[in-house]
C-alpha positions, 0 to 999 in steps of 0.5 A: 163448329170448327175452331177459328183459324189461326192467321200467318205471321207475316213479315210486316207483323215481324217489324221487317221483311225477308230481304233485310233479313237476309241482307243481315244473314248475308253479310255475317257470311260474306264477312266470315268468308273473306276473313277465311280467303287467304288473299292478301289484297282482301286483308284490310276489308271490311263488309260494312252493308248488304242490300238484298232487292226485295226479288232475292235475286241481286245484293251490292255489298258494300265494303270499305279498306282499312287503308282507304284506299276501296277503289284499288285495282286490285282489290276489285279484282280480287273481288271479281276474282272471289266472286264464285267462292262467297256465292258457294257459301251463301248458298251452303251457309244461307240454305236459299233456293237461288243465291242473289248476284254479287255486285261488290261496291265501296261504302262511301259513307266513311267518306262523306261523314269525313267531308262533311266533319272537315266542312263543319269545322271549316265553317266561322263559329257564331260569336256567341256560341260556346264552345266545344268542350272534349273531354277523354272518356278513359273507359271506352277509349272514345273522345266526347264532344260537349257542346254546352253544360246543359246542367243534367 
C-alpha cells in the first residue's frame, strides 16, 4: 500500500500570499536601490510601502519626502528617470519571471494623520473629561500621552 500523499503548503497556510511577500521584498530592494542612486532629488525620499496586485504585474510604490514636498516636480521627474534602473535592480535581486510595472505615488498617510491631529486638537473638550497628561520618555526619546491614571 502506498503512503498517503502530502498536501502542498499553499499561501493561505502560511498566512499571507505571494503578492504580500513580493511587496515586502520590493520595498526593501527599492529602498536600497534609491540609497545607491546618486540623485540629489531623491536624497530625502523614503519608501513607505509597496502594493503588488495579485497577478504580480503592477506595483504601486508609496513614498514620502522628509521635507514634506512629496509632489515636487523634481521628485516625480527623478522617479521617472530612475524607473528603469529600479526595475533592473528588482529583476536581478528578486529573481522573478517578470518585473512588475512600477508606479510611484506619494504616501498621504502622514499628511492625513497630521490633519486628524489638528482637527482633534481644535475640538472642545467635554467639561468632565480629564486633561491629557503628556510625559517625556527619556529612554525611548518619545513623548507618551496618558489620558488618565487607570490604576495599573
